[in-house]
C-alpha positions, 0 to 999 in steps of 0.5 A, a space after each residue: 075078735 074085733 079089729 078096728 081102725 078109722 070108724 069100722 073094722 078092718 085087717 090090714 094083710 101084707 102080700 108076699 110076692 116079693 123076694 126075700 130081703 138079705 137081712 131081717 125085715 120085719 113088717 106088721 101084716 095084721 093089727 087091731 084092737 081086741 076086745 078082752 074079757 073085762 071090757 078094754 082093748 088090747 093092741 094085738 096082730 101079727 108080724 112077719 119076718 120077710 128076711 133070710 136072717 132071724 130078727 131078736 127083740 122084735 117089738 111093735 110100737 103102736 099109737 091110737 089116736 082119736 077121730 081128732 088126732 089126739 094121742 090116747 094111748 101109746 107103747 109097745 109090744 114084744 112079739 111071741 116069740 121075741 126072736 122071728 126066724 127068717 120067714 116066720 111069723 110072730 103074734 103080739 098084744 098089749 093091754 091098753 090101760 083104759 077104754 076106747 071107743 073102736 070105731 073112733 080110733 086110728 090105730 097105727 104101728 111100726 116094727 123095731 129090731 135088732 140083728 
């Protein structure tokens, strides 16, 4: 698995040292570009619901930009499962429709969900 962001592979991990939130609160804890068998990449990673209530219809909104800030790809990826229980994880993955150079891009993500 290849993860890429700004000129070299990275994986971003969240440290769980705070108290759980009273409502659902979903964050991306790892993200990256994964090389698929056909030579294209997919945006993939994991989210965590650090709240005490389930989050429904969770999706990760992403942008892939080149080193000059030009938007190369954007979209959203549903999590599996799409309902993330309290203090639980879910994975996401969305294939990009064209090839990118993982060494020359920046990937940004954010989460959306309903209660």
